[in-house]
C-alpha positions as CSV (number, residue, x, y, z in Angstrom):
1,M,16.5,25.4,-220.2
2,M,15.6,23.3,-217.2
3,W,13.0,25.8,-215.9
4,I,11.3,25.8,-219.3
5,I,10.9,22.0,-219.1
6,V,9.5,22.3,-215.5
7,V,7.0,24.9,-216.6
8,L,6.0,22.8,-219.6
9,I,5.4,19.8,-217.3
10,V,3.3,21.9,-214.9
11,V,1.3,23.2,-217.7
12,V,0.7,19.8,-219.0
13,V,-0.4,18.5,-215.6
14,I,-2.8,21.4,-215.1
15,V,-4.2,21.0,-218.5
16,G,-4.6,17.3,-218.0
17,G,-6.3,17.8,-214.7
18,I,-8.8,20.2,-216.1
19,W,-9.5,17.9,-219.0
20,G,-9.9,14.9,-216.7
21,L,-12.3,16.8,-214.4
22,Q,-14.4,17.9,-217.4
23,R,-14.6,14.3,-218.6
24,F,-15.7,13.2,-215.1
25,N,-18.4,15.9,-214.9
26,A,-19.6,15.1,-218.3
27,S,-20.0,11.4,-217.4
28,K,-21.9,12.4,-214.2
29,L,-24.2,14.6,-216.3
30,H,-24.9,11.8,-218.7
31,Q,-25.8,9.6,-215.8
32,L,-28.2,12.2,-214.4
33,D,-29.7,12.6,-217.8
34,Q,-30.5,8.8,-217.9
35,E,-32.0,9.0,-214.4
36,V,-34.3,11.8,-215.5
37,E,-35.4,9.7,-218.4
38,K,-36.2,6.8,-216.1
39,V,-38.4,8.9,-213.8
40,D,-41.1,9.0,-216.5
41,N,-40.8,5.9,-218.6
42,G,-44.2,6.2,-220.2
43,E,-46.0,3.7,-217.8
44,L,-48.0,6.4,-216.1
45,R,-49.1,7.9,-219.4
46,G,-50.4,4.4,-220.5
47,L,-52.2,3.9,-217.1
48,I,-53.9,7.3,-217.4
49,R,-55.1,6.5,-221.0
50,T,-56.5,3.2,-219.7
51,I,-58.3,4.7,-216.8
52,A,-59.6,7.6,-218.9
53,N,-61.4,5.0,-221.1
54,L,-63.3,3.6,-218.0
55,G,-65.8,6.4,-218.1
56,L,-65.4,7.5,-214.5
57,A,-67.8,9.8,-212.7
58,G,-68.3,11.3,-209.3
59,E,-65.7,10.9,-206.7
60,S,-63.7,8.5,-208.8
61,L,-63.6,11.0,-211.7
62,R,-62.5,13.8,-209.3
63,A,-59.7,11.6,-207.9
64,F,-58.5,10.7,-211.4
65,T,-58.6,14.3,-212.7
66,K,-56.5,15.4,-209.8
67,S,-53.9,12.7,-210.3
68,Q,-53.8,13.4,-214.1
69,R,-53.3,17.1,-213.4
70,D,-50.5,16.4,-210.8
71,Y,-48.8,14.2,-213.4
72,Q,-48.9,16.8,-216.1
73,H,-47.5,19.3,-213.6
74,V,-44.5,17.1,-212.8
75,V,-43.8,16.3,-216.4
76,E,-44.3,19.8,-217.9
77,N,-42.6,21.7,-215.1
78,E,-40.3,19.7,-213.0
79,L,-39.0,17.1,-215.5
80,A,-38.7,19.7,-218.2
81,G,-36.9,22.0,-215.8
82,L,-34.5,19.2,-215.1
83,Q,-33.6,18.9,-218.8
84,T,-32.9,22.7,-219.0
85,A,-30.8,22.5,-215.8
86,L,-28.7,19.7,-217.3
87,L,-28.0,21.8,-220.4
88,D,-27.0,24.7,-218.2
89,V,-24.6,22.5,-216.1
90,D,-23.1,21.1,-219.3
91,L,-22.3,24.7,-220.4
92,E,-20.8,25.5,-216.9
93,N,-18.6,22.4,-217.2
94,K,-17.3,23.6,-220.6
95,Q,-16.6,27.0,-219.1
96,F,-14.5,25.3,-216.3
97,Q,-17.0,26.5,-213.6
98,F,-16.4,23.3,-211.6
99,V,-17.7,24.6,-208.2
100,K,-21.0,25.6,-209.7
101,V,-21.1,22.3,-211.7
102,R,-20.9,20.3,-208.4
103,Q,-23.6,22.4,-206.7
104,S,-25.9,22.1,-209.7
105,Q,-25.4,18.3,-209.9
106,Q,-26.4,18.0,-206.2
107,A,-29.5,20.1,-206.8
108,I,-30.5,18.1,-209.9
109,Q,-30.0,14.8,-207.9
110,A,-32.4,16.1,-205.2
111,A,-34.9,17.3,-207.8
112,I,-34.9,13.9,-209.4
113,I,-35.6,12.1,-206.1
114,D,-38.5,14.6,-205.4
115,A,-40.0,14.1,-208.8
116,D,-39.7,10.3,-208.6
117,A,-41.5,10.4,-205.2
118,K,-44.3,12.5,-206.6
119,L,-44.8,10.2,-209.6
120,T,-44.8,7.2,-207.3
121,K,-47.6,8.8,-205.2
122,I,-49.6,9.6,-208.4
123,K,-49.2,6.0,-209.6
124,K,-50.4,4.7,-206.3
125,S,-53.5,6.9,-206.5
126,L,-54.2,5.9,-210.1
127,T,-53.7,2.2,-209.3
128,A,-56.2,2.5,-206.4
129,I,-58.8,4.0,-208.8
130,Q,-58.2,1.1,-211.3
131,T,-58.3,-1.5,-208.6
132,A,-61.5,-0.1,-207.1
133,E,-63.2,-0.5,-210.5
134,V,-62.1,-4.1,-210.7
135,A,-62.9,-4.8,-207.0
136,V,-66.4,-3.3,-207.3
137,R,-67.0,-5.4,-210.4
138,D,-65.8,-8.6,-208.8
139,Q,-67.5,-8.0,-205.5
140,L,-70.7,-7.1,-207.2
141,K,-70.5,-10.3,-209.2
142,T,-69.9,-12.4,-206.0
143,L,-72.8,-10.7,-204.2
144,R,-75.1,-11.4,-207.1
145,S,-74.1,-15.0,-207.1
146,D,-74.6,-15.4,-203.3
147,Y,-77.9,-13.6,-203.5
148,Q,-79.1,-15.9,-206.3
149,T,-78.0,-19.0,-204.4
150,A,-79.9,-17.9,-201.3
151,R,-82.9,-16.9,-203.4
152,K,-83.0,-20.3,-205.1
153,T,-82.8,-22.1,-201.7
154,I,-85.7,-20.0,-200.4
155,L,-87.9,-20.7,-203.4
156,A,-87.1,-24.4,-203.6
157,K,-87.5,-25.1,-199.9
158,S,-90.1,-22.5,-198.9
159,Y,-91.8,-25.1,-196.7
160,A,-88.6,-25.3,-194.5
161,F,-88.9,-21.6,-193.5
162,D,-92.4,-21.7,-192.2
163,T,-93.7,-18.2,-191.1
164,A,-90.2,-16.7,-191.8
165,L,-90.9,-16.9,-195.5
166,P,-92.6,-13.4,-195.9
167,A,-89.7,-11.7,-194.1
168,L,-87.2,-13.5,-196.2
169,E,-88.9,-12.6,-199.4
170,A,-88.9,-9.0,-198.2
171,E,-85.2,-9.2,-197.6
172,L,-84.7,-10.7,-201.1
173,Q,-86.6,-7.7,-202.6
174,T,-84.6,-5.2,-200.6
175,I,-81.3,-6.8,-201.5
176,A,-82.2,-7.0,-205.2
177,T,-83.0,-3.3,-205.2
178,R,-79.8,-2.4,-203.6
179,L,-77.8,-4.6,-206.0
180,H,-79.4,-2.7,-208.9
181,E,-78.6,0.6,-207.3
182,V,-74.9,-0.3,-206.7
183,A,-74.6,-1.7,-210.3
184,T,-76.1,1.6,-211.6
185,V,-73.6,3.7,-209.6
186,S,-70.7,1.5,-210.7
187,E,-71.7,1.6,-214.3
188,S,-71.9,5.3,-214.2
189,G,-68.2,5.3,-213.3
190,D,-68.4,6.4,-209.7
191,H,-66.6,3.3,-208.3
192,A,-65.8,5.0,-205.0
193,A,-69.4,5.6,-204.2
194,A,-70.3,2.1,-205.3
195,S,-67.6,0.7,-203.0
196,E,-69.1,2.5,-200.0
197,Q,-72.6,1.2,-200.8
198,M,-71.1,-2.3,-201.3
199,D,-70.0,-2.5,-197.6
200,G,-73.6,-2.4,-196.3
201,L,-74.8,-4.6,-199.1
202,T,-72.2,-7.2,-198.2
203,V,-73.4,-7.3,-194.6
204,S,-77.0,-7.8,-195.8
205,V,-76.2,-10.7,-198.2
206,S,-74.1,-12.3,-195.5
207,T,-77.0,-12.0,-193.0
208,L,-79.3,-13.6,-195.6
209,Q,-76.9,-16.5,-196.2
210,D,-76.7,-17.1,-192.4
211,E,-80.5,-17.1,-192.1
212,V,-81.0,-19.5,-195.0
213,A,-78.4,-21.8,-193.5
214,R,-79.6,-21.9,-189.9
215,L,-83.4,-21.4,-190.2
216,P,-84.5,-24.8,-191.6
217,K,-83.0,-26.8,-188.7
218,L,-84.3,-24.4,-186.1
219,V,-87.8,-24.3,-187.7
220,N,-87.9,-28.1,-187.9
221,T,-87.0,-28.3,-184.2
222,V,-89.7,-25.8,-183.2
223,V,-92.4,-27.0,-185.6
224,N,-91.9,-30.8,-185.6
225,E,-89.7,-32.0,-182.7
226,F,-90.7,-29.9,-179.7
227,P,-94.5,-30.4,-180.0
228,G,-94.2,-34.2,-180.1
229,Q,-91.7,-34.2,-177.2
230,L,-93.9,-32.0,-175.1
231,E,-96.9,-34.1,-175.8
232,E,-94.9,-37.2,-174.9
233,L,-93.7,-35.6,-171.7
234,D,-97.2,-34.5,-170.7
235,S,-98.7,-38.0,-171.3
236,G,-95.8,-39.7,-169.6
237,F,-96.1,-37.5,-166.6
238,H,-99.8,-38.2,-166.1
239,E,-99.2,-41.9,-166.6
240,L,-96.4,-41.9,-164.0
241,A,-98.3,-39.7,-161.6
242,A,-101.2,-42.2,-161.8
243,Q,-98.6,-44.8,-160.6
244,H,-97.8,-42.5,-157.7
245,F,-94.4,-41.4,-158.8
246,V,-93.1,-38.3,-157.1
247,F,-90.4,-36.2,-158.9
248,T,-87.6,-33.9,-157.8
249,Q,-88.6,-31.3,-160.3
250,D,-92.0,-29.7,-161.0
251,V,-92.6,-31.4,-164.3
252,P,-95.9,-29.7,-165.2
253,A,-94.3,-26.3,-164.6
254,G,-91.3,-27.3,-166.7
255,I,-93.6,-28.4,-169.5
256,A,-95.5,-25.2,-169.3
257,D,-92.3,-23.2,-169.5
258,A,-91.2,-25.2,-172.6
259,Q,-94.6,-24.6,-174.3
260,A,-94.3,-20.9,-173.7
261,A,-90.8,-21.0,-175.1
262,V,-92.1,-22.8,-178.2
263,K,-94.8,-20.1,-178.7
264,L,-92.1,-17.4,-178.4
265,A,-90.0,-19.3,-181.0
266,H,-92.9,-19.1,-183.5
267,D,-92.9,-15.3,-183.1
268,Q,-89.1,-15.2,-183.5
269,I,-89.4,-17.2,-186.7
270,T,-92.0,-14.8,-188.1
271,D,-89.9,-11.8,-187.1
272,L,-86.7,-13.4,-188.4
273,K,-84.9,-13.0,-185.1
274,V,-82.5,-15.9,-185.8
275,D,-80.0,-15.3,-183.0
276,D,-82.7,-15.1,-180.4
277,L,-84.4,-18.1,-181.9
278,A,-81.2,-20.1,-181.7
279,D,-80.7,-19.3,-178.0
280,N,-84.4,-20.0,-177.3
281,V,-84.2,-23.4,-179.1
282,A,-81.0,-24.4,-177.2
283,A,-82.5,-23.5,-173.8
284,T,-85.8,-25.2,-174.6
285,A,-84.1,-28.4,-175.7
286,E,-82.0,-28.4,-172.5
287,N,-85.2,-28.0,-170.5
288,I,-87.0,-30.8,-172.3
289,D,-83.9,-33.1,-171.9
290,G,-84.0,-32.3,-168.2
291,L,-87.6,-33.2,-167.9
292,Y,-87.0,-36.6,-169.6
293,A,-84.0,-37.2,-167.4
294,T,-86.1,-36.4,-164.3
295,M,-88.8,-38.9,-165.1
296,E,-86.4,-41.5,-166.3
297,K,-84.4,-41.2,-163.1
298,E,-87.4,-42.0,-161.0
299,L,-88.3,-45.0,-163.2
300,N,-84.8,-46.4,-162.9
301,A,-84.6,-45.6,-159.2
302,K,-87.9,-47.5,-158.5
303,T,-86.6,-50.6,-160.2
304,A,-83.3,-50.4,-158.2
305,V,-85.1,-49.8,-154.9
306,Q,-87.4,-52.8,-155.5
307,Q,-84.4,-55.0,-156.2
308,Q,-82.3,-53.8,-153.2
309,T,-84.9,-53.4,-150.4
310,G,-84.8,-57.1,-149.3
311,D,-81.1,-57.3,-149.2
312,L,-80.7,-54.0,-147.4
313,R,-83.3,-55.0,-144.8
314,Q,-81.3,-58.2,-144.1
315,F,-78.0,-56.3,-144.0
316,I,-79.4,-53.9,-141.4
317,A,-80.8,-56.8,-139.3
318,H,-77.4,-58.7,-139.6
319,A,-75.5,-55.6,-138.5
320,Q,-77.8,-55.0,-135.5
321,K,-77.5,-58.7,-134.5
322,Q,-73.7,-58.5,-134.8
323,N,-73.7,-55.4,-132.7
324,H,-75.9,-56.9,-130.0
325,T,-73.6,-60.0,-129.8
326,L,-70.6,-57.7,-129.5
327,L,-72.1,-55.7,-126.7
328,L,-72.9,-58.9,-124.7
329,E,-69.3,-60.1,-125.2
330,L,-67.9,-56.8,-124.2
331,D,-70.1,-56.7,-121.1
332,H,-68.9,-60.2,-120.2
333,L,-65.2,-59.3,-120.7
334,N,-65.6,-56.0,-118.9
335,Q,-66.3,-58.0,-115.7
336,S,-62.9,-59.5,-115.8
337,Y,-60.8,-57.0,-117.8
338,T,-60.4,-53.3,-118.0
339,L,-61.2,-52.3,-121.6
340,T,-58.7,-49.5,-122.3
341,H,-59.7,-48.5,-125.9
342,N,-63.3,-47.4,-125.4
343,E,-64.6,-50.6,-126.9
344,E,-67.9,-50.5,-125.1
345,Q,-68.5,-46.8,-125.9
346,T,-67.6,-47.3,-129.5
347,A,-70.0,-50.4,-129.8
348,E,-72.8,-48.4,-128.1
349,S,-72.2,-45.5,-130.6
350,L,-72.5,-48.0,-133.5
351,R,-75.7,-49.4,-131.9
352,D,-77.2,-45.9,-131.9
353,Q,-76.1,-45.4,-135.5
354,L,-77.7,-48.7,-136.5
355,D,-80.9,-47.7,-134.7
356,G,-81.0,-44.5,-136.7
357,I,-80.4,-46.3,-139.9
358,A,-83.1,-48.8,-139.1
359,E,-85.5,-46.0,-138.3
360,S,-84.7,-44.2,-141.5
361,F,-85.2,-47.4,-143.5
362,T,-88.6,-47.9,-141.9
363,D,-89.5,-44.3,-142.8
364,S,-88.6,-44.9,-146.4
365,Q,-90.8,-48.0,-146.5
366,H,-93.7,-46.1,-145.1
367,Q,-93.2,-43.4,-147.8
368,I,-93.2,-46.1,-150.5
369,Q,-96.4,-47.6,-149.0
370,D,-98.0,-44.2,-148.7
371,N,-97.1,-43.3,-152.3
372,T,-95.1,-40.3,-151.2
373,A,-91.6,-41.6,-151.8
374,I,-89.2,-40.0,-154.3
375,Y,-87.4,-43.1,-155.5
376,S,-84.2,-41.4,-156.5
377,E,-83.8,-40.0,-153.0
378,V,-84.7,-43.5,-151.5
379,L,-82.0,-45.0,-153.8
380,S,-79.5,-42.4,-152.7
381,F,-80.3,-43.3,-149.1
382,Y,-79.9,-47.0,-149.8
383,N,-76.5,-46.4,-151.4
384,Q,-75.3,-44.3,-148.4
385,T,-76.8,-46.8,-145.9
386,R,-74.9,-49.7,-147.6
387,N,-71.6,-47.7,-147.3
388,D,-72.4,-46.9,-143.7
389,L,-73.1,-50.6,-142.9
390,H,-69.9,-51.7,-144.5
391,A,-68.0,-49.2,-142.3
392,I,-69.8,-50.3,-139.2
393,E,-69.0,-53.9,-140.0
394,T,-65.4,-53.1,-140.3
395,Q,-65.4,-51.4,-136.9
396,H,-67.1,-54.4,-135.4
397,Q,-64.4,-56.6,-136.7
398,A,-61.7,-54.3,-135.4
399,I,-63.2,-54.3,-131.9
400,N,-63.6,-58.1,-132.0
401,A,-59.9,-58.5,-133.0
402,G,-58.9,-56.2,-130.2
403,V,-60.6,-58.1,-127.4
404,S,-60.5,-61.7,-128.8
405,D,-57.1,-62.5,-127.2
406,L,-57.7,-61.0,-123.7
407,Q,-57.9,-64.5,-122.1
408,A,-54.8,-65.6,-124.0
409,R,-53.0,-62.5,-122.9
410,E,-54.0,-63.2,-119.3
411,H,-52.7,-66.7,-119.4
412,Q,-49.5,-65.6,-121.0
413,A,-49.1,-62.9,-118.3
414,V,-49.7,-65.5,-115.5
415,A,-47.1,-67.8,-117.1
416,S,-44.6,-65.0,-117.4
417,A,-45.1,-64.0,-113.8
418,E,-44.4,-67.6,-112.7
419,D,-41.3,-67.6,-114.9
420,F,-40.1,-64.4,-113.3
421,A,-40.7,-65.8,-109.8
422,N,-38.8,-68.9,-110.6
423,A,-35.9,-66.9,-112.1
424,V,-35.7,-64.8,-108.9
425,R,-35.7,-68.0,-106.7
426,D,-32.9,-69.4,-108.9
427,I,-30.9,-66.2,-108.6
428,K,-31.3,-66.2,-104.8
429,Y,-30.4,-69.9,-104.6
430,E,-27.3,-69.5,-106.8
431,V,-26.0,-66.5,-104.8
432,S,-26.6,-68.3,-101.4
433,R,-24.8,-71.4,-102.7
434,H,-21.6,-69.4,-102.7
435,Q,-21.9,-68.8,-98.9
436,L,-20.7,-65.2,-99.1
437,P,-20.3,-63.4,-95.7
438,G,-22.9,-60.9,-96.9
439,L,-24.2,-58.9,-99.9
440,P,-23.6,-55.3,-100.9
441,R,-26.4,-52.9,-99.8
442,P,-27.1,-51.6,-103.4
443,Y,-27.5,-55.2,-104.6
444,L,-29.9,-56.0,-101.7
445,D,-31.9,-52.9,-102.4
446,F,-32.4,-53.7,-106.0
447,F,-33.2,-57.3,-105.2
448,N,-36.0,-56.0,-102.9
449,V,-37.3,-53.8,-105.7
450,V,-37.6,-56.7,-108.0
451,T,-39.3,-58.8,-105.3
452,K,-41.8,-56.0,-104.6
453,E,-42.5,-55.7,-108.4
454,L,-43.2,-59.5,-108.5
455,K,-45.6,-59.2,-105.6
456,Q,-47.4,-56.3,-107.2
457,L,-47.7,-58.2,-110.4
458,E,-49.2,-61.2,-108.6
459,N,-51.6,-58.9,-106.8
460,D,-52.7,-57.2,-110.1
461,L,-53.2,-60.7,-111.7
462,N,-55.3,-61.8,-108.7
463,Q,-57.8,-58.9,-109.0
464,V,-61.4,-59.6,-110.0
465,K,-60.9,-57.1,-113.0
466,I,-57.5,-56.8,-114.4
467,N,-55.9,-54.2,-116.7
468,L,-53.9,-56.2,-119.2
469,D,-52.3,-53.1,-120.8
470,D,-50.9,-52.1,-117.4
471,I,-49.8,-55.7,-116.7
472,A,-48.1,-55.8,-120.1
473,K,-46.1,-52.7,-119.2
474,S,-45.2,-54.3,-115.8
475,L,-44.1,-57.5,-117.5
476,I,-41.7,-55.5,-119.7
477,K,-40.3,-53.6,-116.7
478,I,-39.9,-56.7,-114.6
479,G,-38.3,-58.7,-117.4
480,E,-35.6,-55.9,-117.8
481,D,-35.1,-55.7,-114.1
482,I,-34.6,-59.5,-113.7
483,D,-32.0,-59.4,-116.5
484,Q,-30.3,-56.6,-114.7
485,L,-30.5,-58.5,-111.4
486,K,-28.8,-61.5,-113.0
487,D,-26.0,-59.3,-114.2
488,Q,-25.6,-57.8,-110.8
489,S,-25.7,-61.2,-109.1
490,R,-23.0,-62.6,-111.5
491,T,-20.9,-59.5,-110.8
492,V,-21.2,-60.0,-107.0
493,V,-20.4,-63.7,-107.1
494,D,-17.6,-63.3,-109.6
495,S,-16.0,-60.4,-107.7
496,A,-16.1,-62.4,-104.4
497,G,-14.7,-65.5,-106.2
498,M,-11.9,-63.6,-107.8
499,C,-11.1,-61.9,-104.5
500,E,-10.7,-65.3,-102.9
501,Q,-8.6,-66.7,-105.7
502,L,-6.4,-63.6,-105.7
503,L,-5.9,-63.8,-101.9
504,Q,-4.8,-67.4,-102.2
505,Y,-2.4,-66.5,-105.0
506,A,-1.0,-63.6,-103.0
507,N,0.1,-65.9,-100.1
508,R,3.2,-66.7,-102.1
509,Y,4.4,-63.1,-102.0
510,K,3.1,-61.6,-98.8
511,T,6.1,-62.8,-96.7
512,T,8.6,-61.4,-99.2
513,H,6.7,-58.3,-100.4
514,A,5.4,-55.9,-97.8
515,E,3.2,-54.1,-100.3
516,V,1.4,-57.4,-101.1
517,E,1.0,-58.2,-97.4
518,S,-0.5,-54.7,-96.9
519,A,-2.9,-55.2,-99.9
520,V,-3.9,-58.6,-98.5
521,T,-4.9,-57.1,-95.2
522,Q,-6.8,-54.2,-96.8
523,A,-8.6,-56.6,-99.3
524,K,-9.6,-58.9,-96.4
525,D,-11.2,-56.0,-94.6
526,L,-13.1,-54.9,-97.7
527,Y,-14.2,-58.5,-98.3
528,Q,-15.6,-58.7,-94.7
529,H,-17.6,-55.6,-95.5
530,Y,-19.0,-57.2,-98.7
531,N,-17.1,-54.8,-101.0
532,Y,-15.9,-57.7,-103.1
533,S,-15.1,-55.8,-106.3
534,Q,-12.9,-53.2,-104.6
535,A,-11.2,-55.9,-102.6
536,A,-10.3,-57.8,-105.8
537,D,-9.0,-54.6,-107.4
538,V,-6.7,-53.8,-104.4
539,I,-5.0,-57.3,-104.3
540,A,-4.9,-57.5,-108.1
541,S,-3.1,-54.1,-108.3
542,A,-0.5,-55.3,-105.8
543,L,0.1,-58.6,-107.6
544,E,0.5,-56.9,-111.0
545,K,3.4,-54.9,-109.6
546,V,5.3,-57.9,-108.4
547,E,4.2,-60.3,-111.1
548,P,2.8,-58.7,-114.3
549,G,0.0,-60.8,-115.8
550,A,-0.8,-62.4,-112.5
551,Y,-4.4,-61.1,-112.6
552,Q,-5.1,-62.5,-116.0
553,K,-3.8,-65.9,-115.0
554,V,-5.9,-66.0,-111.9
555,E,-9.0,-64.8,-113.9
556,N,-8.5,-67.5,-116.5
557,D,-8.3,-70.2,-113.9
558,Y,-11.4,-68.8,-112.1
559,L,-13.5,-68.7,-115.3
560,K,-12.6,-72.3,-116.1
561,S,-14.0,-73.4,-112.8
562,Q,-17.3,-71.6,-113.2
563,S,-20.5,-72.8,-115.0
564,A,-21.6,-70.5,-117.9
565,A,-25.3,-71.2,-117.0
566,L,-25.3,-70.0,-113.4
567,F,-27.7,-67.1,-114.2
C-alpha cells in the first residue's frame, strides 16, 4: 500500500513540474509577443506617410524610397516571421518539447533585437530627410532675410561705398540668382541637393554682410580723412622746413608713400578687396600718425631746447669752475699730504669729461645757429648732459669730503704722538721709581720696539709730505703696543713687589723650615737675575706648604699698598 502512495506522490510531482514549466514558458512567450508588438508601434508608418507627402525628388527621393523599402522588408518578412515563430514555439510548449522551446525563445529574442536595430536605423534616415527639408527651408529663409538687409543698406547708403558700388551690385545679382536656384531645387523636393548648394550660398551671403559692415568706415577713411591729413602734413612740412626744422624721418618720402597707399586703396575699393584694403588702411594710418609725431616731436623739442639752453650753459660753467677750484685745492694739499685715493687723477678725468661736454654743447649751439640742428637730438643731449653734470657734481662733493679733514687729521695725529710719548715717559718713570735691580730682557726689548715706533712716527710727521693713511695705521699699532707695554710694566713691578713681600713674610719660617730657607735662597738668586715672577712663584709655593693661604694674604696686603693708577 505504501509504495502505491509513493508512486502517486512522484506522479503528482512530475505532473506538477511539467505543468509549472509549461506555464512559465507560456508567460515568456507572451512577453516576447509584446516585445514584437513594440518593435513596430506605428510611428514609422506615420513618419513615412508624412514624408511621402513632401513631394521629394532627386537624391532625397532616392534616400526616402530606400528607407521605405527597408521598412517594408522588416515588417513583412522579419516581424511577420517572428509571429509565426511564436506560434510554433507555443505548439512545442504544449507538446512538452521544452529544450526546443528554450532554443527557440533565445532565437526569437535575438531576432527581436536585430529587427529593432534595423528599424532604429531606418527611423534615423527618415528623420534626417525630414530635418533636411525643414533645415533647408529655415536656412533659405534666413539667407533671404540677410540678403535683403544687406541689399537695403547698399541701396540706402550707396554713397558710402564709393567705387565699390558696381561690384557690390554685381554680388547682389549673383546671390539673388543663386537664391532662386536653391529655392527651385528645394521646391522640387531634392532637399539634399539644395542643402549642398546652400553651403556655398551661405559663404557668399556672409561675405556680403562683412563687406557691407566694414566698407563704409574704410571708404570714409580713404576718401575723406587721408587726403586732408596728407595735405595738412605736406603744408606743415613746408612751413616747418622754411623755419629750418630738420627731422629724424624723411617726411616727404613718408608722405609720398602714404599717397601711393591711398591710390592703391581706391583700386582695392573698386575691386572689393576688403581684407587687403583694411590692412592697407591700418598701415597708412600708422604711417601718417608717425609723420605727425615726427614733426610734433621737433616742435616740442625746439621749445624745450630754447627754455633749457641758458640754464644748461650756466650748469656747465659752474661745474667747470667747481672742478678748477678742486684741482687747485688738491694741488695745494698734494704738497703736504700723500693723496692715497687717486683724488687728483679722478678730478683730472672729470675735467676732461667736462671739457668734452662743453665742446659738445658748443657744437649743438653752432648747429642751431647754422639751422642744421635736429632739436629732438639736441634735447636728448641736454637731458643726458644734465644727468652727467649731476653725477660729476656728486663726485666733486665726494672728493671734497675725503680731503677736507686732512689738516684736522694731521693735528690729531701730532696730538696722539705727543700723548704716546708722554705715556712712555710715565711708564719709564713709574718703573724706575721702584728702584729694581734690573729689568727682564724681553721687557727691555719690547720697550725698545715701542720707543723706535714713536721715533718713526715722529719722523713721518716731520716729513714735508706726509701719508696720513700710513700714519693712521701706525697710530693704531703704537696705541695697542703702549697698552701692552703698560700691562707688561705692571706685571714686572707687581712681580718684584710681591717677591719682596713674600721674602719678608718667609723670614718667620726659614729658621724652622729648611724648605722655606732653600726657597728663599733660590728666590733671591732669581730676583738678582731680574726673574721676578719666577722668584715670587718659588717662595709662594714653599710658603703655601707650611702655611696654606699665606700667598693670598700677602697679595692682599700688597695690593692695598699700591695705587690703581700707576699705569
